[in-house]
N, C-alpha and C positions, 0 to 999 in steps of 0.2 A: 690424868691417865688417858692413854690413847687406845683406841679400839680399831683393829683392822677388820674390814668387812669383806674379805676376799671370798669366803664361802657363800655369803649372801649374793655377791655379784655373780659368782659362777652358777649358783642355783637359779638365778634369774636369766640364765642363758646369755649373759652379757648384753642385755638390751640397752645399756647406756643410760638408764634412768638415774637421775641424780637423787641421792638420798639426803633428805633434809636433816639439818642438825638436830631439830626437835625429836625426830624419830630415833636417832642414835641415843640421845639423852634419856628418853623414856625406856629404852631397852636395857640400859646399863646403870640404873639407879641402885646403889648399895648404901644403905643408911650408916652402918658403923664406920666405914672408911671415910665418909663425908664428914662425920663428927670429928674424927681424929685429925683430918686435914685442917679443919677450921681451927682446932685448938693449936696446932703447930703454927699456923699463920698468925694467930693472935700472939703467941709467945715470941715469934720472930719479930713482929712489928714492935713489940715493947723493947726487945733487946736492941734493935736498930736505933731506936730513939735515944737510948742511954749510952751506948758505946761510941766513943769517938772513932773517926776514920784512922786506920792503921797505915802508916807510910813506911816504905822500905828504907832501911838504914844502910843498904849496900852502897859502897863507894863506886861511882860511875866513872869510866874512862873511855874516851873516844879512841877508835883505832888509830895507830900511828900513821897509817897510810894517808890520812887527811892532813897531816903536817902539824897537828897540835894535840895536846893532852889537856884534860880538864882536871884541875886539882880538887882536893876535898872542899875547898872554900868556894868552888864554883868559878874561880878565876881562870881565864884562858891564857895559856902560855904558848906563844908561837915558837915552833922549833925550826921549821924549814919553809917558811912562807916568804921567800925573797923575790917573789914576782912583783914587778912594779905595778902600782895602782894608777899612776898618771903618766903622761908623756914626759913631764919634767923628771920624775923618778927614773924612767927608762933611759933617758939620755945622760943622766948624771950617775948611773950605776956603773960598776966595774965591767959589766957585759954590754955597755952602750953600743959598741960596734955590732954586736949580734942582734940587739933589739932594732937598731937602725936598718940593718939588712932585712929583718923580718917585716918592718914597716914598708920598705921599698918594694919587697916582693908582693905585699898585699896591694899596694897602690898600682903596681904594674899589672897584677892580675885583674883588678877592677877596670883598668884602662883597656886591657886586651879584650875583656869580655863585655865591654860597653855597658857597664852597670848603670851609669848615669850620663846625663847630658847636662852640661853647665849652661844655665840660662840666668837672666836677670830676674830677681824675685818681683812679683807684682807689687805695686805701690801700697804701702801700709801693711805688708805681710812680712813677718820676721821668720827667716828660715829656721828649720829644726836643726839643732846642734848635733854634733856627734862626739864620740869619745873613743879612745883607744883602749882595747882590752888585751892584756898580755898574758901569755901562758907558756910555761916550759913543758914540753912533752918529754917524758922519761921512758926508759926501757924497764924491763922487769927488775933490774938490779938497782934502779933509782938514778942511773946516769942520765944526764940531759942529752937527748937526741936532737931535738930541734927547738927553736924559739919561734913562737907564733905571735903575730900581732894582727888584731882584727879591728876594723872600724865599725862601730855600731851606732845607729841613730838613737837619740834620746826620745824614744817613742812615747814616753809618759807625758811629753809636752805637746803631743799631737792633738788636734781638735777635729772631731768627725765633721765632715762637710767642708772644712777649710783646708786641712793638710792631706786628707785622704777621703775617699768615698767608699771603697769596698776593700775588704781584706780577703786574701786567698791563702789556702794552705795546700802545699804540694801533697797530693794523694795519688797512690798507685795501687793497682791490684797485683797480687803475687802471680796470678795467671799471666798477666801481660809480660812480666819480667821473664817468666819461664819460657814463653813463646819466643821472645827476643833472643834468649840464650840458645834455644833449640835451633832457630834460624841461623844464628852465628856459628853454631857447631856444625850444622849441615854444610854450610858454604865455606867453612874454615876461615871465618872473619876474625880479625883481631878485636878483642873486647877491651 
């Protein structure tokens, strides 16, 4: 049971004095309610020990937008997951030309933005591998708009102090973005 001490605080002219827990307990001791509460706790604790946990029998289905449904047996049935998982699947699929174009676009973008510099690895150091990740971007009706291919490093193989020293996360403040947008609007810059 909770007790609000608003009147006591106001009558003390809001001096900010902390009221100790013992003071509150001494003021609000009511014997009959305490006995009833302890009896209820004892009954509940014995009931909990003897009753097994109740599990839901409701059949669960994942939303169709994720491309699969879960059957009653817990088996996953793939409905529309035809995105390739490997490079070999991408180049041997019926959409291979589109996937190759997406990969060319990714490599050209990395070259243009100077994402990396090719160098010889130090003696005894094995370079970190990379992998292609493929994704179809669809519109609201489910029609494929674009094919995306991204090269990602196998970061789980990196060793701190050997493959990297520090990690950084891009962070910005919304105030900074608003200032830049305001300056662009004042000077009629293209964003």
